[in-house]
N, C-alpha and C positions, 0 to 999 in steps of 0.2 A: 238224640236223647241219650242220657246216661242214667242207668239205674245204679244207685250207690256209686262207689268208686273203689279204686285199688286200696285206698286207706281203710275203707270199711272192711274189706276182706282181710287185710293184714291185722287189724285190731281184733277181729274174730279169732284169727289164728293165735295171736299172742294170749288172748284171754283163755282159750281152751287148752293151751299148753301143747298144741299139735302143730307141727311144721307142715305146711302145705306147698305143693308144687304149683306155682302160679304162672302158666304160660301166657304168652302175649294175648291180649283181648281180641275176641272176634264177636261181632254183634250177634245177638240172638235174632233169629228170623221170626217175623210176625206171620202167623199162619192165617189169622182172620181178625178183623177188628170192626167196630161199629156197634158193639154191644155196650151195656152198662156194667153189670156184674155177672159175667158168665160163671156158672158153677160147675157141675159135673160135665163130662164129655163122654158120649156113648156112640160107638160105631154102629151104623145102621146095618143089620144083618141081611142076608140074601133074600129072606122071605118077605121083606118089606118092599117088594116090587122094584120100581124104577129108582127108588131112593137108595138102594143098597150101595154101601161104600161111602156114603156121606155120613155126617155126624149130627146128632141132636144135642143141643145145649140149652138148658133152662137159664133164664136171665132173671136174677133176683131184683134188679132194677133199683138198687138203693133202698129196697123195702117200701117203695112207693105204693104198691098195691095193698099194703097194710092200711093205707088211708083211702082205699076204695078205687085206686087207679089200676088199669090193666097192665099186665106184663106179657113178655113174649117168650115162646119156646122157639128157638132158632134152629134152622137147618144150615149147616156149613158144608159146602161142596167138599168132596173127598180130596181134591187137590188144593184146598184152601181158597181164600178169597172172601168177598163180602158175604155176610150172613143173609139168609133168606127167611122170611116169616114162615114158620110151619103152623103155628097155632097161637091164638091169643088167650091168656089166662086171666081169670078174675081173682087170683090170689098170688102171693109172692112165692115163687118156686125156689127150692133149694137143691134138689137132686133128682136124678132120674135113672132108669135102667130099662133094658128090654127083658120082659118076663120070658121064662122058658116056654117052648111050644106046649109043654105038658101042663101048664098052669091053668087048668080048667077053662072057663069061658073067656078068661083074659089072656090065655096062652098066646105068646108071640107079640103081644102089644107092648107099647112103650108106656111105662108108668112114671109119672112125675109127682113129687110130694112137696108140700110146703105149708104155709100158714095164711090164714085169712082173718083180718081183724073183725071182732064182733061189736066194737064200739064201746065196750065197758072195760077197756084195758086187758082184754082177754083175746085168745086166738082160737079159731077152729083149725084143727089139723085137716089138711086136704090130701087125698090121693085120687088122681085122675088118670085114666088109661086112654091111649090113643091108638087107633088102627092106622094103616098106611095112607088112608085118605084124610087123616087128621080129624076123624070123627071121635069125639070124647065120650067116655062112659065113666060115671062115678064109680070108683072102687070103694072108697070109704070116706066118711066125714066124721071127725072126732071133735066133740065140743066140751072137752074137759081141760081147758087151758093147755092146748097142745101146739107145739111148734116143730113140725117134722122137717128133718134135714137130709138124711142119707138112706136110700133104700139099697139093699143088697140081698142076694140069695144065699141061704145057708146050704153048705155042701151036704151031700147025702149022709155022710158019716157023723154029722153034728147032733148026736143023740136023737131025741124025739122031735127036734126042730129041723132035721134034715129035709131039704126041699121046700121049706117055708120061706116066706118073705120076711126079712128083718128090716126094721126102720128105726132110726134113732129119733128121739124126741128130746129137744133141749130142756124142756120144762119138767120132765118126769123120769125118763130112763130110756129103755129100749123095748120096742114092741115087736110082735111077730104076727103074721097073718097067713091063713091057709088059702087054698084055691077058691073058696067060697067067700073070701073077704071077711072072715071072722077074725077080729083083731083082739089080741090079748097082750098083757104086759109080761115081758120076759125078764127084764132087769129093772129094779127099782132104785133109781139114783138117790132118792130121798132117804130110803132105808140104808143105803150104803153110806151116806153122809152121817147118819145117826150112829152107825156102827164104827166108822173109821175117823170121822171128823173131816174127811175130804169132800169138798163141795164140787161135784162134777156135773157139767151140763153137756150131755152127749151130743156130738155133732158128726164127725166123720166116723166111718166104720169100714173095716175090711177083715177078711179071714186070713190068718197067717198060714203059710205053707207048712206042711208037716215037719219040715226040717228046721224051722225057725226057733232053735234053742228049746228051752224048757216050755215055752208057750206055743209050740207048733200046733196048728189046727184050731187055736182059739180065736174068738172074736175080739178084735182090737177096736177100741172106741176112744175118740179124742174128746177133750174138754173144750167146749166152744167159747168160753168167756171167763175172764177173771175180773178182779177189781184192783184199783190202784193200791189198796192197802195190803193185798195178798201177793199179786204179781207172780203167781205160780200156777202153771197149768199141768194137767196130768193126762197120761195115756193108760187106760185100763186094759187088761187081758181077761176075758170072760169065758168060762167054760160052758158046756152044753146044759149044765144045771142052773146057770145064772149066777154062779159064784165068781166074784171079781177079785183080781189081784192088781196092785199097782205095778205097772211095767216100768214107767219112768216119769219124771217130772221135769218140766222145762221152766226155768226161771227167766222172766222177762226183764228187760231194762225198764226204768221208770217211764221213759218216753212211750214205750209200747203199752204198758199197763194203763197209762193215762188216757189212751184212745180206745180202750175196751178191746184190745187185740185178743185173739183167741186162737186155738188150734182149729184147723178146718179138716180137709181130707187127708187121709194117709193111704199109702199103697205099698205093696211089696213088689220089689223089682224082680222080674223073671230073668231067667238065664238069657245070655246074648247081649248084655249091656255092660260088658267089661267089668271093671272093678265095682260098679254099682250092683251087679247081679247078686241076688240073695239078701240085699239090704232093704231097709224101709225108707220111704220118702214121707216126710211129715211137713204139711203146710202150716206155717204160722202167719196169721192174717196181719195186714197192715191197717185194719179198721174193723169196726163192728159190722157195717152194712155195705162196704165197698168204697172204692175210690181212694184207698190209702196208699202210702208210699213206703212204709216201714216194714213190709213183710219179708219173710224168709222161707226158703224151702230147704229143710234139713235132711241129712243122711244119717240114719241110725242103724246100729247093728242089733243082733238078737239079744244083747245084754242091756239094751236101752242106752248105750253110749253114743254120743253124737260124734260122728266121724268127719263131717264136712257139711257143705251147703252149696247151693247153686251160686255161682260167681255173680257178683253184683257190679261188674264193670263191663257188661255185655250189651250196652247200647240202648238201655231203657231207663227212663228217669223216675219211674214209679213202679212199685211192685206190691201186689196184694193177692197172694196165691190162693187158689181154691183147688179144683180137681185136676187130676193128671190122668193121662191115658198113654199106655205103651203101644208103639206101633211096630209092625213086623220088620221095618227097615232099620230098627235100632234107635229111632228117635223117640222123643217124649213130648206129647202135647201138654201144655200147662195153661189152665185157665187163670187169667190175671184179673182180679176184681177191679182193677183200674181201667179195664176195657179189653185188651187183646187176648187172643189165644196165641201163645208162643211155642216155638219149636226149640227144644233143647236136646243135647246129646251128652253121652257120658263125660266127654272132655270138658263140658261146661260146668262141671262140679269140682270143687276142691275135695281132694281126698288125701289122706296122710301118706307120706313116703314110708314104706315098710320099716326102714332102718331108723326112722326118727319118731315113730309113734311111741311117745314116752308117757303120755297121760291121756286118759279118757275119763269122761264124767257123765253120769246119767242126766244131770240137768245143767245146761250151759246158759249163762246170761248172754243175751245178744247185744253187743255193743253197737250203738247206732250213731251215725254222724248226720248232722243236719243237712238236708238237701232241699234245693229249690224245686217247687212244684212246676209242672209244665204249664 
């Protein structure tokens, strides 16, 4: 199978004005497959008993549970291979994380968030916690047109929200919750739109490291969906008081805007990953609800400039990226909403040669070539 091809990489390079080193292609390794739309990836910690070292991955399942069908929370063995059912969900899950041991009665449990259709074209937001035996406990259910996507923990220094749970809500903004599951709104996307004219549907979320330029330590939030008439997606940097600034905008090609592509997860690359270290990875989806072929995983610096992307001549013919996870061995797990979880390494990304970096831009249109589906 071929994901994109060398022509697509070269066109991206020419459009951005950046010269990339393109070594000979080597196929990306498939870590696990047999899912529908794998979303975030969480390493199971030592306190989770015999499952420690494996991974939990919520499967959105093309949004089928929005129509009342069950979806799956998968366990993937630590060495990779076929996924194993961990739990069945009666809602469409988007993201999950392990709560800190100190997080009240839910400490140490795995929290998954998502949406459940109400039958009147509205959604309940769902937060469900699991212990090591896959016993579920409701954390919160929200019935105000909520579509929850990404849960993360606020660092202790993040103002009054330090140590609280942060959850993005595509339909309204960003929420926070304490250890007693009291949920409040932290950032109002509708108010932000009224103030700035930018319509942002919060999806992915991550806290920048302190050294990430002028926005170090802030909460970064991605824009989950655009329209064919706009074709522009945004990344916001939000401080501990809920004040947001535009970090960068990504302009999509018409083919992507036409399929409701959006930004998904973002992550900050830790040290130990070569030239990727200290940069941001930003997932651009290839579909609205999974199964797409036109996705891209971008590399951005602390000024919002696009430096490169995951090479698309690496042995896969469809790509619809979601969550990423950095491993101690220097590899990166990437959830692909076209099914597999892939293994990538720093050498699988295009990055500019230092002597030829002549132009960077905050928003880069992604040139797409037509490819045959598998």
